[in-house]
A tleap script that builds the chain and sets N, CA, C and O, in Angstrom:
source leaprc.protein.ff14SB
mol = sequence {
  NMET VAL GLN CYS ARG LYS LEU ASP LYS LEU
  LEU PRO GLY LEU LYS ARG LYS PRO TYR ARG
  ASN GLU LEU GLY GLN ARG ILE TYR ASP GLU
  ILE SER GLN GLU ALA TRP ASP GLY TRP VAL
  ARG GLU SER VAL ARG LEU VAL ASN THR TYR
  ARG ILE ASP LEU GLY SER SER SER GLY GLN
  GLN PHE LEU LEU LYS GLN ALA ALA VAL TYR
  PHE GLY PHE GLU GLY GLY ASP MET ALA GLU
  THR ALA TRP THR PRO PRO THR CLYS
}
set mol.1.N position { -111.956 24.383 -130.890 }
set mol.1.CA position { -111.979 25.175 -132.112 }
set mol.1.C position { -113.303 25.959 -132.171 }
set mol.1.O position { -114.363 25.448 -131.810 }
set mol.2.N position { -113.208 27.191 -132.628 }
set mol.2.CA position { -114.400 28.019 -132.804 }
set mol.2.C position { -114.353 28.674 -134.183 }
set mol.2.O position { -113.282 28.947 -134.724 }
set mol.3.N position { -115.524 28.914 -134.728 }
set mol.3.CA position { -115.618 29.739 -135.926 }
set mol.3.C position { -115.581 31.177 -135.416 }
set mol.3.O position { -116.584 31.704 -134.934 }
set mol.4.N position { -114.414 31.799 -135.528 }
set mol.4.CA position { -114.199 33.117 -134.935 }
set mol.4.C position { -115.031 34.187 -135.638 }
set mol.4.O position { -114.923 34.396 -136.846 }
set mol.5.N position { -115.844 34.841 -134.859 }
set mol.5.CA position { -116.700 35.914 -135.358 }
set mol.5.C position { -115.868 37.091 -135.860 }
set mol.5.O position { -116.218 37.699 -136.872 }
set mol.6.N position { -114.796 37.419 -135.186 }
set mol.6.CA position { -113.965 38.582 -135.524 }
set mol.6.C position { -113.119 38.331 -136.774 }
set mol.6.O position { -113.045 39.186 -137.656 }
set mol.7.N position { -112.481 37.159 -136.850 }
set mol.7.CA position { -111.547 36.873 -137.940 }
set mol.7.C position { -112.153 36.021 -139.046 }
set mol.7.O position { -111.518 35.801 -140.078 }
set mol.8.N position { -113.378 35.539 -138.838 }
set mol.8.CA position { -114.099 34.729 -139.821 }
set mol.8.C position { -113.284 33.515 -140.279 }
set mol.8.O position { -113.201 33.218 -141.470 }
set mol.9.N position { -112.685 32.820 -139.302 }
set mol.9.CA position { -111.919 31.599 -139.585 }
set mol.9.C position { -112.143 30.617 -138.447 }
set mol.9.O position { -112.500 31.005 -137.335 }
set mol.10.N position { -111.929 29.341 -138.739 }
set mol.10.CA position { -111.967 28.306 -137.710 }
set mol.10.C position { -110.597 28.287 -137.036 }
set mol.10.O position { -109.588 27.971 -137.666 }
set mol.11.N position { -110.574 28.630 -135.749 }
set mol.11.CA position { -109.317 28.782 -135.006 }
set mol.11.C position { -109.471 28.231 -133.593 }
set mol.11.O position { -110.592 28.035 -133.122 }
set mol.12.N position { -108.352 27.981 -132.914 }
set mol.12.CA position { -108.438 27.561 -131.510 }
set mol.12.C position { -109.122 28.626 -130.656 }
set mol.12.O position { -108.853 29.819 -130.796 }
set mol.13.N position { -110.004 28.179 -129.776 }
set mol.13.CA position { -110.741 29.083 -128.906 }
set mol.13.C position { -110.000 29.364 -127.612 }
set mol.13.O position { -108.876 28.908 -127.402 }
set mol.14.N position { -110.652 30.116 -126.760 }
set mol.14.CA position { -110.093 30.445 -125.447 }
set mol.14.C position { -110.171 29.233 -124.525 }
set mol.14.O position { -111.030 28.368 -124.697 }
set mol.15.N position { -109.284 29.174 -123.563 }
set mol.15.CA position { -109.276 28.070 -122.597 }
set mol.15.C position { -110.327 28.263 -121.510 }
set mol.15.O position { -110.797 27.294 -120.914 }
set mol.16.N position { -110.694 29.523 -121.255 }
set mol.16.CA position { -111.714 29.802 -120.236 }
set mol.16.C position { -112.394 31.121 -120.578 }
set mol.16.O position { -111.893 31.906 -121.384 }
set mol.17.N position { -113.543 31.349 -119.951 }
set mol.17.CA position { -114.280 32.595 -120.183 }
set mol.17.C position { -113.476 33.772 -119.633 }
set mol.17.O position { -112.964 33.695 -118.517 }
set mol.18.N position { -113.358 34.856 -120.396 }
set mol.18.CA position { -112.579 36.004 -119.919 }
set mol.18.C position { -113.304 36.855 -118.883 }
set mol.18.O position { -112.660 37.514 -118.067 }
set mol.19.N position { -114.636 36.851 -118.903 }
set mol.19.CA position { -115.424 37.628 -117.949 }
set mol.19.C position { -116.535 36.735 -117.414 }
set mol.19.O position { -116.991 35.821 -118.101 }
set mol.20.N position { -116.965 37.000 -116.196 }
set mol.20.CA position { -118.042 36.219 -115.580 }
set mol.20.C position { -119.397 36.875 -115.827 }
set mol.20.O position { -120.106 37.232 -114.887 }
set mol.21.N position { -119.742 37.029 -117.090 }
set mol.21.CA position { -121.030 37.608 -117.459 }
set mol.21.C position { -121.420 37.080 -118.839 }
set mol.21.O position { -120.728 36.235 -119.407 }
set mol.22.N position { -122.520 37.579 -119.367 }
set mol.22.CA position { -123.003 37.121 -120.667 }
set mol.22.C position { -121.993 37.412 -121.778 }
set mol.22.O position { -121.798 36.584 -122.668 }
set mol.23.N position { -121.356 38.571 -121.736 }
set mol.23.CA position { -120.349 38.914 -122.738 }
set mol.23.C position { -119.193 37.920 -122.695 }
set mol.23.O position { -118.703 37.492 -123.739 }
set mol.24.N position { -118.760 37.556 -121.503 }
set mol.24.CA position { -117.684 36.580 -121.369 }
set mol.24.C position { -118.042 35.240 -121.996 }
set mol.24.O position { -117.201 34.596 -122.623 }
set mol.25.N position { -119.296 34.821 -121.825 }
set mol.25.CA position { -119.747 33.560 -122.427 }
set mol.25.C position { -119.768 33.665 -123.949 }
set mol.25.O position { -119.350 32.739 -124.644 }
set mol.26.N position { -120.251 34.787 -124.463 }
set mol.26.CA position { -120.275 34.967 -125.925 }
set mol.26.C position { -118.866 34.994 -126.506 }
set mol.26.O position { -118.616 34.417 -127.564 }
set mol.27.N position { -117.951 35.660 -125.821 }
set mol.27.CA position { -116.563 35.684 -126.289 }
set mol.27.C position { -115.998 34.267 -126.281 }
set mol.27.O position { -115.349 33.852 -127.242 }
set mol.28.N position { -116.237 33.536 -125.218 }
set mol.28.CA position { -115.748 32.157 -125.105 }
set mol.28.C position { -116.305 31.285 -126.243 }
set mol.28.O position { -115.581 30.469 -126.812 }
set mol.29.N position { -117.572 31.458 -126.565 }
set mol.29.CA position { -118.229 30.633 -127.576 }
set mol.29.C position { -117.893 31.031 -129.014 }
set mol.29.O position { -117.918 30.184 -129.907 }
set mol.30.N position { -117.578 32.308 -129.251 }
set mol.30.CA position { -117.509 32.803 -130.630 }
set mol.30.C position { -116.198 33.472 -131.035 }
set mol.30.O position { -116.054 33.883 -132.186 }
set mol.31.N position { -115.246 33.589 -130.119 }
set mol.31.CA position { -114.014 34.333 -130.413 }
set mol.31.C position { -112.793 33.437 -130.225 }
set mol.31.O position { -112.714 32.674 -129.261 }
set mol.32.N position { -111.853 33.535 -131.144 }
set mol.32.CA position { -110.622 32.732 -131.080 }
set mol.32.C position { -109.595 33.361 -130.148 }
set mol.32.O position { -109.695 34.530 -129.776 }
set mol.33.N position { -108.615 32.558 -129.788 }
set mol.33.CA position { -107.508 33.061 -128.971 }
set mol.33.C position { -106.766 34.165 -129.711 }
set mol.33.O position { -106.349 35.149 -129.100 }
set mol.34.N position { -106.598 34.012 -131.016 }
set mol.34.CA position { -105.891 35.024 -131.815 }
set mol.34.C position { -106.618 36.374 -131.770 }
set mol.34.O position { -105.988 37.417 -131.599 }
set mol.35.N position { -107.938 36.347 -131.925 }
set mol.35.CA position { -108.716 37.581 -131.869 }
set mol.35.C position { -108.689 38.167 -130.453 }
set mol.35.O position { -108.619 39.384 -130.283 }
set mol.36.N position { -108.745 37.301 -129.445 }
set mol.36.CA position { -108.677 37.775 -128.060 }
set mol.36.C position { -107.346 38.472 -127.802 }
set mol.36.O position { -107.310 39.514 -127.148 }
set mol.37.N position { -106.255 37.910 -128.310 }
set mol.37.CA position { -104.942 38.537 -128.135 }
set mol.37.C position { -104.927 39.938 -128.758 }
set mol.37.O position { -104.309 40.853 -128.214 }
set mol.38.N position { -105.609 40.105 -129.903 }
set mol.38.CA position { -105.719 41.425 -130.518 }
set mol.38.C position { -106.479 42.389 -129.626 }
set mol.38.O position { -106.123 43.563 -129.524 }
set mol.39.N position { -107.542 41.884 -128.970 }
set mol.39.CA position { -108.307 42.727 -128.055 }
set mol.39.C position { -107.453 43.142 -126.856 }
set mol.39.O position { -107.527 44.289 -126.415 }
set mol.40.N position { -106.661 42.243 -126.338 }
set mol.40.CA position { -105.817 42.573 -125.182 }
set mol.40.C position { -104.881 43.722 -125.547 }
set mol.40.O position { -104.713 44.654 -124.761 }
set mol.41.N position { -104.269 43.665 -126.733 }
set mol.41.CA position { -103.395 44.768 -127.164 }
set mol.41.C position { -104.188 46.076 -127.292 }
set mol.41.O position { -103.726 47.132 -126.858 }
set mol.42.N position { -105.373 45.998 -127.884 }
set mol.42.CA position { -106.198 47.200 -128.050 }
set mol.42.C position { -106.660 47.741 -126.707 }
set mol.42.O position { -106.688 48.956 -126.508 }
set mol.43.N position { -107.020 46.864 -125.787 }
set mol.43.CA position { -107.516 47.317 -124.483 }
set mol.43.C position { -106.428 48.039 -123.689 }
set mol.43.O position { -106.722 48.976 -122.947 }
set mol.44.N position { -105.188 47.614 -123.840 }
set mol.44.CA position { -104.078 48.312 -123.169 }
set mol.44.C position { -103.983 49.742 -123.691 }
set mol.44.O position { -103.774 50.675 -122.916 }
set mol.45.N position { -104.135 49.914 -124.995 }
set mol.45.CA position { -104.106 51.262 -125.575 }
set mol.45.C position { -105.248 52.120 -125.025 }
set mol.45.O position { -105.059 53.291 -124.698 }
set mol.46.N position { -106.436 51.517 -124.929 }
set mol.46.CA position { -107.582 52.262 -124.407 }
set mol.46.C position { -107.363 52.667 -122.947 }
set mol.46.O position { -107.632 53.807 -122.568 }
set mol.47.N position { -106.881 51.739 -122.140 }
set mol.47.CA position { -106.632 52.036 -120.724 }
set mol.47.C position { -105.620 53.168 -120.595 }
set mol.47.O position { -105.801 54.081 -119.790 }
set mol.48.N position { -104.565 53.105 -121.383 }
set mol.48.CA position { -103.536 54.147 -121.304 }
set mol.48.C position { -104.027 55.484 -121.852 }
set mol.48.O position { -103.758 56.525 -121.251 }
set mol.49.N position { -104.730 55.481 -122.960 }
set mol.49.CA position { -105.200 56.717 -123.578 }
set mol.49.C position { -106.227 57.427 -122.705 }
set mol.49.O position { -106.144 58.637 -122.490 }
set mol.50.N position { -107.192 56.667 -122.207 }
set mol.50.CA position { -108.283 57.254 -121.430 }
set mol.50.C position { -108.052 57.199 -119.926 }
set mol.50.O position { -108.901 57.632 -119.148 }
set mol.51.N position { -106.901 56.665 -119.516 }
set mol.51.CA position { -106.547 56.558 -118.095 }
set mol.51.C position { -107.689 55.919 -117.303 }
set mol.51.O position { -108.149 56.444 -116.289 }
set mol.52.N position { -108.123 54.769 -117.807 }
set mol.52.CA position { -109.261 54.067 -117.224 }
set mol.52.C position { -108.861 53.431 -115.903 }
set mol.52.O position { -107.842 52.747 -115.813 }
set mol.53.N position { -109.668 53.663 -114.890 }
set mol.53.CA position { -109.483 53.037 -113.588 }
set mol.53.C position { -110.273 51.735 -113.613 }
set mol.53.O position { -111.496 51.747 -113.477 }
set mol.54.N position { -109.583 50.617 -113.786 }
set mol.54.CA position { -110.261 49.324 -113.878 }
set mol.54.C position { -110.822 48.864 -112.542 }
set mol.54.O position { -111.550 47.873 -112.487 }
set mol.55.N position { -110.501 49.553 -111.486 }
set mol.55.CA position { -111.077 49.252 -110.181 }
set mol.55.C position { -112.446 49.884 -109.983 }
set mol.55.O position { -113.169 49.543 -109.047 }
set mol.56.N position { -112.798 50.814 -110.876 }
set mol.56.CA position { -114.095 51.484 -110.765 }
set mol.56.C position { -115.127 50.809 -111.664 }
set mol.56.O position { -114.786 50.230 -112.695 }
set mol.57.N position { -116.362 50.890 -111.268 }
set mol.57.CA position { -117.456 50.318 -112.051 }
set mol.57.C position { -117.556 50.988 -113.418 }
set mol.57.O position { -117.780 50.313 -114.423 }
set mol.58.N position { -117.394 52.301 -113.462 }
set mol.58.CA position { -117.503 53.013 -114.736 }
set mol.58.C position { -116.364 52.624 -115.688 }
set mol.58.O position { -116.585 52.497 -116.893 }
set mol.59.N position { -115.171 52.438 -115.167 }
set mol.59.CA position { -114.042 52.009 -115.994 }
set mol.59.C position { -114.256 50.609 -116.558 }
set mol.59.O position { -113.965 50.348 -117.725 }
set mol.60.N position { -114.764 49.714 -115.719 }
set mol.60.CA position { -115.038 48.352 -116.167 }
set mol.60.C position { -116.125 48.337 -117.233 }
set mol.60.O position { -116.008 47.631 -118.235 }
set mol.61.N position { -117.186 49.117 -117.018 }
set mol.61.CA position { -118.282 49.173 -117.984 }
set mol.61.C position { -117.818 49.750 -119.324 }
set mol.61.O position { -118.231 49.278 -120.383 }
set mol.62.N position { -116.964 50.768 -119.274 }
set mol.62.CA position { -116.415 51.345 -120.500 }
set mol.62.C position { -115.662 50.288 -121.286 }
set mol.62.O position { -115.865 50.144 -122.492 }
set mol.63.N position { -114.793 49.548 -120.610 }
set mol.63.CA position { -113.982 48.546 -121.298 }
set mol.63.C position { -114.834 47.385 -121.815 }
set mol.63.O position { -114.571 46.870 -122.902 }
set mol.64.N position { -115.843 46.967 -121.060 }
set mol.64.CA position { -116.735 45.903 -121.534 }
set mol.64.C position { -117.505 46.357 -122.773 }
set mol.64.O position { -117.686 45.584 -123.714 }
set mol.65.N position { -117.953 47.601 -122.770 }
set mol.65.CA position { -118.654 48.140 -123.945 }
set mol.65.C position { -117.734 48.152 -125.151 }
set mol.65.O position { -118.146 47.780 -126.250 }
set mol.66.N position { -116.486 48.578 -124.955 }
set mol.66.CA position { -115.532 48.606 -126.056 }
set mol.66.C position { -115.231 47.198 -126.569 }
set mol.66.O position { -115.057 47.004 -127.772 }
set mol.67.N position { -115.168 46.221 -125.671 }
set mol.67.CA position { -114.950 44.827 -126.085 }
set mol.67.C position { -116.116 44.344 -126.939 }
set mol.67.O position { -115.907 43.694 -127.963 }
set mol.68.N position { -117.335 44.654 -126.528 }
set mol.68.CA position { -118.522 44.233 -127.281 }
set mol.68.C position { -118.517 44.846 -128.684 }
set mol.68.O position { -118.877 44.177 -129.653 }
set mol.69.N position { -118.117 46.093 -128.793 }
set mol.69.CA position { -118.035 46.747 -130.103 }
set mol.69.C position { -116.896 46.137 -130.917 }
set mol.69.O position { -117.074 45.850 -132.101 }
set mol.70.N position { -115.741 45.935 -130.307 }
set mol.70.CA position { -114.564 45.373 -130.991 }
set mol.70.C position { -114.887 44.022 -131.627 }
set mol.70.O position { -114.488 43.754 -132.761 }
set mol.71.N position { -115.603 43.181 -130.902 }
set mol.71.CA position { -115.903 41.842 -131.399 }
set mol.71.C position { -117.167 41.792 -132.250 }
set mol.71.O position { -117.518 40.730 -132.764 }
set mol.72.N position { -117.852 42.910 -132.409 }
set mol.72.CA position { -119.018 42.959 -133.268 }
set mol.72.C position { -120.306 42.480 -132.625 }
set mol.72.O position { -121.264 42.168 -133.332 }
set mol.73.N position { -120.351 42.414 -131.302 }
set mol.73.CA position { -121.570 42.020 -130.602 }
set mol.73.C position { -122.536 43.184 -130.458 }
set mol.73.O position { -123.739 42.979 -130.293 }
set mol.74.N position { -122.015 44.406 -130.518 }
set mol.74.CA position { -122.830 45.620 -130.420 }
set mol.74.C position { -122.408 46.567 -131.521 }
set mol.74.O position { -121.265 46.544 -131.978 }
set mol.75.N position { -123.344 47.399 -131.940 }
set mol.75.CA position { -123.025 48.437 -132.902 }
set mol.75.C position { -122.339 49.591 -132.207 }
set mol.75.O position { -122.313 49.662 -130.978 }
set mol.76.N position { -121.800 50.469 -132.973 }
set mol.76.CA position { -121.140 51.644 -132.409 }
set mol.76.C position { -119.712 51.740 -132.900 }
set mol.76.O position { -119.214 50.866 -133.611 }
set mol.77.N position { -119.079 52.802 -132.512 }
set mol.77.CA position { -117.697 53.040 -132.913 }
set mol.77.C position { -116.777 52.784 -131.736 }
set mol.77.O position { -117.118 53.060 -130.586 }
set mol.78.N position { -115.616 52.256 -132.042 }
set mol.78.CA position { -114.589 52.095 -131.015 }
set mol.78.C position { -114.090 53.479 -130.618 }
set mol.78.O position { -114.032 54.394 -131.439 }
set mol.79.N position { -113.736 53.612 -129.359 }
set mol.79.CA position { -113.113 54.853 -128.894 }
set mol.79.C position { -111.771 54.993 -129.606 }
set mol.79.O position { -111.082 54.003 -129.850 }
set mol.80.N position { -111.418 56.194 -129.925 }
set mol.80.CA position { -110.150 56.453 -130.626 }
set mol.80.C position { -109.000 56.407 -129.635 }
set mol.80.O position { -109.136 56.819 -128.482 }
set mol.81.N position { -107.871 55.902 -130.099 }
set mol.81.CA position { -106.675 55.930 -129.271 }
set mol.81.C position { -105.665 56.880 -129.893 }
set mol.81.O position { -105.650 57.080 -131.108 }
set mol.82.N position { -104.842 57.449 -129.068 }
set mol.82.CA position { -103.831 58.385 -129.561 }
set mol.82.C position { -102.701 57.662 -130.290 }
set mol.82.O position { -102.037 58.241 -131.149 }
set mol.83.N position { -102.487 56.398 -129.943 }
set mol.83.CA position { -101.403 55.640 -130.527 }
set mol.83.C position { -101.800 55.091 -131.882 }
set mol.83.O position { -102.907 54.577 -132.043 }
set mol.84.N position { -100.918 55.193 -132.851 }
set mol.84.CA position { -101.134 54.538 -134.132 }
set mol.84.C position { -99.895 53.737 -134.458 }
set mol.84.O position { -98.783 54.160 -134.140 }
set mol.85.N position { -100.068 52.571 -135.096 }
set mol.85.CA position { -98.896 51.761 -135.395 }
set mol.85.C position { -97.996 52.472 -136.403 }
set mol.85.O position { -98.482 53.192 -137.276 }
set mol.86.N position { -96.685 52.270 -136.282 }
set mol.86.CA position { -95.764 52.902 -137.225 }
set mol.86.C position { -95.958 52.305 -138.624 }
set mol.86.O position { -96.270 51.123 -138.772 }
set mol.87.N position { -95.769 53.134 -139.629 }
set mol.87.CA position { -95.846 52.647 -141.008 }
set mol.87.C position { -94.501 52.062 -141.395 }
set mol.87.O position { -93.447 52.490 -140.925 }
set mol.88.N position { -94.575 51.087 -142.252 }
set mol.88.CA position { -93.317 50.428 -142.679 }
set mol.88.C position { -92.697 51.130 -143.843 }
set mol.88.O position { -91.644 50.713 -144.326 }
savepdb mol mol.pdb
quit
């Protein structure tokens, strides 16, 4: 269980670190599985919108920066995506 930084609730945490770096450790320590699942959905939109090559260093760095902003570890604005959820 972790006190999720993103959702501000005590929730089940991740089973393992998502990245092998300092950001991955912070996500593991401070982010819930529920919040991580939200990031995965958002990251797919970013990859598709910006046509990010995850095999390149610049693509990986872009996505790591966006993850840090998404979870509130860094200041800044999230990159905009062209997709918006449908209204009910």
